[in-house]
SEVOKOL-780047 format. One record per residue (C-alpha): residue number from 1; residue in three letters; x, y, z. Coordinates in nm, 4 decimals. Layout:
    nr   rest          X          Y          Z
   NUM    ALA          X          Y          Z
...
END
This chain:
    nr   rest          X          Y          Z
     1    UNK    -3.0760     0.6228    -0.1512
     2    UNK    -2.8207     0.4058     0.0327
     3    UNK    -2.7418     0.2145    -0.2877
     4    UNK    -2.6840     0.5423    -0.4718
     5    UNK    -2.4477     0.6686    -0.2003
     6    UNK    -2.2506     0.3435    -0.2076
     7    UNK    -2.2191     0.3714    -0.5836
     8    UNK    -2.0899     0.7274    -0.5534
     9    UNK    -1.8341     0.6224    -0.2933
    10    UNK    -1.7165     0.3429    -0.5222
    11    UNK    -1.6690     0.5907    -0.8050
    12    UNK    -1.4576     0.8121    -0.5812
    13    UNK    -1.2327     0.5272    -0.4694
    14    UNK    -0.8984     0.5330    -0.6579
    15    UNK    -0.8473     0.2472    -0.8987
    16    UNK    -0.5783     0.0047    -0.7875
    17    UNK    -0.2867    -0.0299    -1.0295
    18    UNK    -0.1057    -0.3582    -0.9545
    19    UNK     0.2661    -0.3647    -1.0348
    20    UNK     0.3628    -0.4927    -1.3768
    21    UNK     0.6475    -0.7358    -1.4313
    22    UNK     0.9678    -0.5586    -1.5446
    23    UNK     1.0048    -0.6024    -1.9189
    24    UNK     0.6378    -0.6808    -1.9768
    25    UNK     0.5803    -0.3619    -2.1789
    26    UNK     0.7950    -0.2505    -2.4702
    27    UNK     0.7723     0.1158    -2.5744
    28    UNK     0.7180     0.0639    -2.9474
    29    UNK     0.3679     0.2042    -3.0239
    30    UNK     0.2355    -0.1516    -3.0608
    31    UNK    -0.0227    -0.2458    -2.8012
    32    UNK    -0.0382    -0.6246    -2.8041
    33    UNK     0.1426    -0.6315    -2.4651
    34    UNK    -0.1148    -0.4151    -2.2832
    35    UNK    -0.3838    -0.6772    -2.2201
    36    UNK    -0.4942    -0.6851    -1.8562
    37    UNK    -0.3505    -0.3490    -1.7524
    38    UNK    -0.5435    -0.0549    -1.6075
    39    UNK    -0.7285     0.1409    -1.8752
    40    UNK    -0.9343     0.4594    -1.9089
    41    UNK    -1.1505     0.6007    -2.1852
    42    UNK    -1.1740     0.9616    -2.2995
    43    UNK    -1.5139     1.0095    -2.1424
    44    UNK    -1.4808     1.3699    -2.0222
    45    UNK    -1.5575     1.6501    -2.2706
    46    UNK    -1.3698     1.9568    -2.1457
    47    UNK    -1.4667     2.1977    -2.4231
    48    UNK    -1.5917     2.2082    -2.7831
    49    UNK    -1.8061     1.9525    -2.9636
    50    UNK    -1.7622     1.6019    -3.0954
    51    UNK    -1.8752     1.5446    -3.4543
    52    UNK    -1.9166     1.1663    -3.4445
    53    UNK    -1.8003     0.8300    -3.3077
    54    UNK    -1.4691     0.8515    -3.4932
    55    UNK    -1.3916     1.2011    -3.3687
    56    UNK    -1.1760     1.1836    -3.0529
    57    UNK    -1.2625     0.8430    -2.9145
    58    UNK    -0.9929     0.6373    -2.7534
    59    UNK    -0.8312     0.4637    -2.4593
    60    UNK    -0.5395     0.5178    -2.2240
    61    UNK    -0.3517     0.2344    -2.0537
    62    UNK    -0.1222     0.2816    -1.7532
    63    UNK     0.1186     0.0497    -1.5760
    64    UNK     0.4097     0.0673    -1.3344
    65    UNK     0.6735    -0.1897    -1.2385
    66    UNK     0.7946     0.0118    -0.9401
    67    UNK     1.0823     0.1741    -1.1300
    68    UNK     0.9129     0.2878    -1.4515
    69    UNK     0.5687     0.4342    -1.5249
    70    UNK     0.4204     0.3396    -1.8647
    71    UNK     0.1403     0.5055    -2.0619
    72    UNK    -0.0189     0.3946    -2.3863
    73    UNK    -0.2597     0.6304    -2.5668
    74    UNK    -0.4729     0.5292    -2.8677
    75    UNK    -0.6942     0.7957    -3.0232
    76    UNK    -0.9434     0.7897    -3.3081
    77    UNK    -0.9446     1.1254    -3.4893
    78    UNK    -1.1230     1.1846    -3.8201
    79    UNK    -0.9014     1.4862    -3.8950
    80    UNK    -0.5398     1.4504    -3.7852
    81    UNK    -0.3625     1.7843    -3.7690
    82    UNK     0.0052     1.7278    -3.6786
    83    UNK     0.1957     2.0144    -3.5270
    84    UNK     0.4685     2.1190    -3.2892
    85    UNK     0.4659     2.3266    -2.9715
    86    UNK     0.1230     2.4816    -2.9144
    87    UNK     0.0025     2.4133    -3.2681
    88    UNK    -0.1799     2.1134    -3.4097
    89    UNK    -0.3201     1.8195    -3.2150
    90    UNK    -0.1596     1.7721    -2.8748
    91    UNK    -0.1525     1.5372    -2.5785
    92    UNK    -0.0910     1.6202    -2.2148
    93    UNK    -0.0657     1.3875    -1.9153
    94    UNK    -0.1531     1.5630    -1.5898
    95    UNK    -0.0443     1.4172    -1.2538
    96    UNK    -0.1485     1.5414    -0.9089
    97    UNK     0.0957     1.3915    -0.6589
    98    UNK     0.0988     1.4996    -0.2933
    99    UNK    -0.0839     1.8212    -0.3846
   100    UNK     0.1637     1.9106    -0.6603
   101    UNK     0.0551     1.9281    -1.0244
   102    UNK     0.2941     1.7850    -1.2837
   103    UNK     0.2303     1.8060    -1.6585
   104    UNK     0.3890     1.5982    -1.9319
   105    UNK     0.3326     1.7727    -2.2661
   106    UNK     0.3563     1.5609    -2.5789
   107    UNK     0.4014     1.7449    -2.9104
   108    UNK     0.2770     1.5042    -3.1769
   109    UNK     0.4721     1.6746    -3.4602
   110    UNK     0.4420     1.4391    -3.7600
   111    UNK     0.4311     1.1355    -3.5261
   112    UNK     0.6768     0.9356    -3.7389
   113    UNK     1.0147     0.9663    -3.9082
   114    UNK     1.2486     1.2552    -3.8407
   115    UNK     0.9691     1.4549    -3.6728
   116    UNK     0.8307     1.1954    -3.4356
   117    UNK     0.6526     1.3050    -3.1229
   118    UNK     0.8514     1.4581    -2.8374
   119    UNK     0.7739     1.5124    -2.4685
   120    UNK     0.8669     1.7459    -2.1831
   121    UNK     0.7825     1.7179    -1.8138
   122    UNK     0.7050     2.0597    -1.6672
   123    UNK     0.8793     2.2160    -1.9661
   124    UNK     1.1989     2.0095    -1.9393
   125    UNK     1.3317     1.7013    -2.1152
   126    UNK     1.2954     1.3750    -1.9250
   127    UNK     1.6246     1.1884    -1.8759
   128    UNK     1.5742     0.8159    -1.9383
   129    UNK     1.2214     0.8810    -2.0669
   130    UNK     1.1179     0.6921    -2.3801
   131    UNK     0.8497     0.7694    -2.6383
   132    UNK     0.7230     0.6032    -2.9540
   133    UNK     0.4471     0.7378    -3.1792
   134    UNK     0.2642     0.6338    -3.4944
   135    UNK    -0.0149     0.7373    -3.7274
   136    UNK    -0.3094     0.5093    -3.7908
   137    UNK    -0.5721     0.5040    -4.0611
   138    UNK    -0.8283     0.6273    -3.8085
   139    UNK    -0.6061     0.8415    -3.5853
   140    UNK    -0.2820     0.8079    -3.3908
   141    UNK    -0.1112     0.6327    -3.0994
   142    UNK     0.1599     0.7203    -2.8490
   143    UNK     0.3410     0.4916    -2.6061
   144    UNK     0.5853     0.6280    -2.3482
   145    UNK     0.7668     0.5555    -2.0261
   146    UNK     0.8941     0.7743    -1.7429
   147    UNK     1.1296     0.6812    -1.4602
   148    UNK     0.9444     0.6796    -1.1291
   149    UNK     1.2257     0.8982    -0.9937
   150    UNK     1.0979     1.1807    -1.2188
   151    UNK     0.7577     1.1637    -1.0406
   152    UNK     0.8432     1.1400    -0.6680
   153    UNK     0.5567     1.0042    -0.4617
   154    UNK     0.3792     0.8246    -0.7440
   155    UNK     0.4317     0.4809    -0.5875
   156    UNK     0.3617     0.5928    -0.2305
   157    UNK    -0.0174     0.6053    -0.2470
   158    UNK    -0.3096     0.7585    -0.4343
   159    UNK    -0.2594     1.0263    -0.6975
   160    UNK    -0.4516     1.2057    -0.9684
   161    UNK    -0.4033     1.1184    -1.3353
   162    UNK    -0.5647     1.2527    -1.6490
   163    UNK    -0.4796     1.2272    -2.0185
   164    UNK    -0.5926     1.5358    -2.2124
   165    UNK    -0.6160     1.5656    -2.5925
   166    UNK    -0.6437     1.9052    -2.7599
   167    UNK    -0.7862     1.8679    -3.1083
   168    UNK    -0.7449     2.0928    -3.4107
   169    UNK    -0.9453     2.0246    -3.7252
   170    UNK    -0.9277     2.3399    -3.9392
   171    UNK    -0.7199     2.6324    -3.8144
   172    UNK    -0.3843     2.4733    -3.7111
   173    UNK    -0.3391     2.7274    -3.4323
   174    UNK    -0.6890     2.7130    -3.2864
   175    UNK    -0.7953     2.4368    -3.0478
   176    UNK    -1.1521     2.3351    -3.1226
   177    UNK    -1.2186     2.0437    -2.8846
   178    UNK    -1.0561     1.9160    -2.5657
   179    UNK    -1.1274     1.5718    -2.4180
   180    UNK    -0.9850     1.3999    -2.1128
   181    UNK    -0.9994     1.0712    -1.9247
   182    UNK    -1.0906     1.2588    -1.6035
   183    UNK    -1.1062     1.6184    -1.4779
   184    UNK    -0.7445     1.7289    -1.4365
   185    UNK    -0.8213     1.8850    -1.0978
   186    UNK    -1.0348     1.5997    -0.9695
   187    UNK    -0.9772     1.3721    -0.6697
   188    UNK    -0.7079     1.1001    -0.6746
   189    UNK    -0.8125     0.8288    -0.9166
   190    UNK    -0.5143     0.5917    -0.9197
   191    UNK    -0.3240     0.4020    -0.6522
   192    UNK    -0.0120     0.1992    -0.7137
   193    UNK    -0.0304    -0.1099    -0.4921
   194    UNK     0.2606    -0.3525    -0.4705
   195    UNK     0.0452    -0.5973    -0.2723
   196    UNK    -0.2550    -0.6099    -0.5049
   197    UNK    -0.3753    -0.9668    -0.5587
   198    UNK    -0.1411    -1.1252    -0.3045
   199    UNK    -0.4031    -1.1835    -0.0342
   200    UNK    -0.6137    -1.3817    -0.2797
   201    UNK    -0.3125    -1.6045    -0.3520
   202    UNK    -0.2559    -1.6547     0.0214
   203    UNK    -0.6214    -1.7567     0.0633
   204    UNK    -0.6094    -1.9938    -0.2333
   205    UNK    -0.3021    -2.1708    -0.1002
   206    UNK    -0.3785    -2.1508     0.2734
   207    UNK    -0.7390    -2.2633     0.2569
   208    UNK    -1.0663    -2.1288     0.3908
   209    UNK    -1.0696    -1.7727     0.5210
   210    UNK    -1.0719    -1.7333     0.8978
   211    UNK    -1.2383    -1.4258     1.0463
   212    UNK    -1.0281    -1.1180     0.9786
   213    UNK    -0.9269    -0.9088     1.2804
   214    UNK    -0.7251    -0.6228     1.1322
   215    UNK    -0.5296    -0.4947     0.8336
   216    UNK    -0.2511    -0.2356     0.8035
   217    UNK     0.0201    -0.1221     0.5580
   218    UNK     0.3824    -0.0405     0.6344
   219    UNK     0.7396    -0.1372     0.5493
   220    UNK     0.7944    -0.4589     0.7454
   221    UNK     1.0757    -0.6022     0.5348
   222    UNK     1.2969    -0.2933     0.5653
   223    UNK     1.3429    -0.2401     0.1900
   224    UNK     1.1481     0.0870     0.1688
   225    UNK     0.8428    -0.0670    -0.0020
   226    UNK     0.5161    -0.1082     0.1907
   227    UNK     0.3855    -0.4513     0.2799
   228    UNK     0.0315    -0.5375     0.3811
   229    UNK    -0.0182    -0.6921     0.7252
   230    UNK    -0.3333    -0.8943     0.7903
   231    UNK    -0.4256    -1.0556     1.1216
   232    UNK    -0.7016    -1.3133     1.1139
   233    UNK    -0.8235    -1.5843     1.3487
   234    UNK    -0.5554    -1.8251     1.2233
   235    UNK    -0.2479    -1.6275     1.1173
   236    UNK    -0.0430    -1.3124     1.1237
   237    UNK     0.0253    -1.2493     0.7523
   238    UNK     0.2758    -1.0228     0.5739
   239    UNK     0.2227    -0.9766     0.1988
   240    UNK     0.4644    -0.8062    -0.0407
   241    UNK     0.6581    -0.8614    -0.3618
   242    UNK     0.9980    -0.7781    -0.2111
   243    UNK     1.0035    -1.0404     0.0647
   244    UNK     1.3160    -1.2572     0.1138
   245    UNK     1.3622    -1.5579    -0.1093
   246    UNK     1.1171    -1.4291    -0.3693
   247    UNK     0.8193    -1.5031    -0.1438
   248    UNK     0.5013    -1.2989    -0.1902
   249    UNK     0.3717    -1.3652     0.1595
   250    UNK     0.4760    -1.4988     0.4991
   251    UNK     0.2369    -1.6172     0.7670
   252    UNK     0.2731    -1.7237     1.1285
   253    UNK     0.0025    -1.9431     1.2817
   254    UNK    -0.0497    -1.7768     1.6171
   255    UNK    -0.2709    -2.0383     1.7937
   256    UNK    -0.4480    -1.7792     2.0076
   257    UNK    -0.7522    -1.9971     2.0561
   258    UNK    -1.1202    -1.9681     1.9717
   259    UNK    -1.3019    -1.6499     2.0631
   260    UNK    -0.9942    -1.4268     2.0611
   261    UNK    -1.0441    -1.0538     2.0134
   262    UNK    -0.7916    -0.8140     1.8633
   263    UNK    -0.7396    -0.5259     2.1027
   264    UNK    -0.4760    -0.3354     1.9061
   265    UNK    -0.2642    -0.3751     1.5924
   266    UNK     0.0321    -0.1394     1.5718
   267    UNK     0.3197    -0.1285     1.3218
   268    UNK     0.6248     0.0382     1.4696
   269    UNK     1.0017     0.0176     1.5064
   270    UNK     1.0943    -0.1536     1.8333
   271    UNK     1.4575    -0.2493     1.7694
   272    UNK     1.6194     0.0207     1.5520
   273    UNK     1.6583    -0.2106     1.2514
   274    UNK     1.5129    -0.1313     0.9059
   275    UNK     1.1442    -0.2075     0.8798
   276    UNK     0.8632    -0.2016     1.1315
   277    UNK     0.7633    -0.4749     1.3706
   278    UNK     0.4056    -0.5961     1.4171
   279    UNK     0.2802    -0.5319     1.7694
   280    UNK    -0.0442    -0.7164     1.8420
   281    UNK    -0.2512    -0.7051     2.1592
   282    UNK    -0.5279    -0.9659     2.1848
   283    UNK    -0.7539    -1.1135     2.4497
   284    UNK    -0.9640    -1.4228     2.5005
   285    UNK    -1.1792    -1.5964     2.7577
   286    UNK    -0.9858    -1.8885     2.9015
   287    UNK    -1.2988    -1.9792     3.1010
   288    UNK    -1.6122    -1.8190     2.9486
   289    UNK    -1.7364    -1.5278     3.1587
   290    UNK    -1.4971    -1.6257     3.4394
   291    UNK    -1.1364    -1.5747     3.3314
   292    UNK    -1.0103    -1.3446     3.0566
   293    UNK    -0.6451    -1.2849     2.9593
   294    UNK    -0.4833    -1.0062     2.7576
   295    UNK    -0.1533    -1.0638     2.5760
   296    UNK     0.0882    -0.8531     2.3705
   297    UNK     0.3056    -1.0104     2.1009
   298    UNK     0.5754    -0.8762     1.8696
   299    UNK     0.6363    -1.0226     1.5214
   300    UNK     0.9030    -0.9330     1.2667
   301    UNK     1.0669    -1.0507     0.9442
   302    UNK     1.4043    -1.1986     1.0405
   303    UNK     1.6430    -1.4357     0.8587
   304    UNK     1.4006    -1.4817     0.5712
   305    UNK     1.0958    -1.5684     0.7812
   306    UNK     0.8157    -1.4086     0.9814
   307    UNK     0.8974    -1.4768     1.3460
   308    UNK     0.7267    -1.4306     1.6791
   309    UNK     0.9877    -1.2277     1.8667
   310    UNK     0.8270    -1.1611     2.2049
   311    UNK     0.5109    -1.2384     2.4019
   312    UNK     0.3949    -1.0812     2.7267
   313    UNK     0.0858    -1.1464     2.9351
   314    UNK    -0.0563    -0.8054     3.0321
   315    UNK    -0.3742    -0.8782     3.2260
   316    UNK    -0.5949    -1.1403     3.3883
   317    UNK    -0.9537    -1.0542     3.4699
   318    UNK    -1.2018    -1.2446     3.6850
   319    UNK    -1.5234    -1.0419     3.6517
   320    UNK    -1.7396    -1.2638     3.8774
   321    UNK    -1.4902    -1.2110     4.1602
   322    UNK    -1.4363    -0.8445     4.0671
   323    UNK    -1.0662    -0.9297     4.0578
   324    UNK    -0.7968    -0.8189     3.8150
   325    UNK    -0.4215    -0.8128     3.7545
   326    UNK    -0.3146    -0.5516     3.5008
   327    UNK     0.0307    -0.4496     3.3835
   328    UNK     0.1552    -0.2119     3.1144
   329    UNK     0.4406    -0.2284     2.8636
   330    UNK     0.6573     0.0282     2.6898
   331    UNK     0.9370     0.0096     2.4339
   332    UNK     1.2533     0.1918     2.5416
   333    UNK     1.4984     0.3227     2.2792
   334    UNK     1.8684     0.3525     2.3721
   335    UNK     1.9824     0.6794     2.5306
   336    UNK     2.3317     0.6454     2.3903
   337    UNK     2.5281     0.4498     2.1334
   338    UNK     2.5916     0.0882     2.2222
   339    UNK     2.2953     0.0478     2.4543
   340    UNK     2.0402    -0.2202     2.3611
   341    UNK     1.6742    -0.1577     2.2959
   342    UNK     1.4589    -0.2551     2.5923
   343    UNK     1.1068    -0.3545     2.6796
   344    UNK     0.9887    -0.2386     3.0219
   345    UNK     0.6955    -0.4160     3.1867
   346    UNK     0.5443    -0.2558     3.4957
   347    UNK     0.4449    -0.4471     3.8112
   348    UNK     0.0758    -0.5304     3.7993
   349    UNK    -0.1867    -0.3304     3.9752
   350    UNK    -0.3997    -0.5777     4.1693
   351    UNK    -0.7695    -0.5667     4.2517
   352    UNK    -0.9461    -0.8285     4.4647
   353    UNK    -0.6564    -1.0758     4.4767
   354    UNK    -0.3725    -1.1691     4.7115
   355    UNK    -0.0711    -1.3966     4.6873
   356    UNK    -0.2786    -1.6716     4.8460
   357    UNK    -0.5903    -1.6371     4.6264
   358    UNK    -0.4164    -1.5868     4.2905
   359    UNK    -0.3145    -1.8659     4.0512
   360    UNK    -0.1881    -1.8081     3.6936
   361    UNK    -0.4202    -1.8643     3.3984
   362    UNK    -0.3331    -2.1430     3.1573
   363    UNK    -0.3029    -1.9888     2.8076
   364    UNK    -0.1736    -2.2843     2.6069
   365    UNK     0.1429    -2.0993     2.5028
   366    UNK     0.4402    -1.9732     2.6983
   367    UNK     0.4286    -1.5975     2.7502
   368    UNK     0.6354    -1.3806     2.9800
   369    UNK     0.4393    -1.3674     3.3084
   370    UNK     0.2808    -1.0583     3.4596
   371    UNK     0.5247    -0.9055     3.7120
   372    UNK     0.3597    -0.9464     4.0519
   373    UNK     0.4096    -0.6844     4.3224
   374    UNK     0.4396    -0.9421     4.6020
   375    UNK     0.7355    -1.1077     4.4229
   376    UNK     0.9525    -0.7956     4.4709
   377    UNK     1.0608    -0.6175     4.7864
   378    UNK     1.0468    -0.2885     4.5995
   379    UNK     0.8233    -0.3292     4.2931
   380    UNK     0.9912    -0.2029     3.9771
   381    UNK     0.9738    -0.2551     3.6026
   382    UNK     1.0936    -0.5847     3.4616
   383    UNK     1.3337    -0.5145     3.1740
   384    UNK     1.4005    -0.7214     2.8622
   385    UNK     1.7010    -0.6392     2.6409
   386    UNK     1.7425    -0.7156     2.2735
   387    UNK     2.0527    -0.9263     2.2180
   388    UNK     2.1133    -1.0827     1.8752
   389    UNK     1.7430    -1.0563     1.7798
   390    UNK     1.6346    -1.2205     2.1070
   391    UNK     1.4610    -1.0412     2.3921
   392    UNK     1.6241    -1.1588     2.7166
   393    UNK     1.5176    -1.0740     3.0683
   394    UNK     1.7744    -0.8488     3.2229
END
């Protein structure tokens, strides 16, 4: 039962479509450049009957380089009935993007010569779209490309895709059989992923995998494309194909120490610059069962590298003594033009400790210390201001 449920979940998961290299596919109705790309078969009979293995069998390949979406369709058809408009054999590509249905209709016409196939997206011509079509001894083939700009949202996440063939064998105006690669109204079955395969390359070059703590997706680089952020027991990693210098990943070895635990991983803007920063809160036992520390760090892509931009100790706990120091932190956006971004750290609340009985924990790395109430006449937030990409205590 459990195995069956897992199999069903796997079937419902969208297939990942890694980005293709620009120029890898030429729209020419030849398919020798499609090896290794995502493919579907016409395995869904919508209506009618199939008369044999050579009647409406075929494959559909899809690819995207981030700017252009490519489709290659190869169909076996024992009776080819060319036609225009709503007559003859026809092809439709159905997209479901952000709840909106888009349909690209391809009129096969005579496939070649002066009456080659034509296409319209939602009834309109596609500027910068390209199409090539050909007859074959056992059927026909169509290869086409669409600018991603004509399908907004297609590179932002999961979407539905189905290729639908309407087949006419005898009466040129009467559709007899319809096949598809998937139900046109089904769940999302494709996901364009600019980071696909990059983590495996990081592992191959970095070495053995350390325990993984957390994984998120956002625009870290500030170029509008999402990167994947992975935090493991060794590194903070940013993976993406648009990183500075042509890199496909950056990593920062954080040296948190053995036994660290990820408390929170948040991707957010903390400085008003393009791209999100990586805000990580982690804890570890400095002395097992006796002294635990909690630390917040901020990482960001700056000057072509992944940098650790800020580190703040937030808490020290001594459970055997029922003692604790705990502070809190907030990011403060400017109220008016010209003001810097700030980080405000509150004075610690103290349980079971005094100035005389407290001593700071040794963490092995320099972090901003917890603001202590007995160090201030009137306890107030400690402020750090961002100046030239550096957080300085005010």
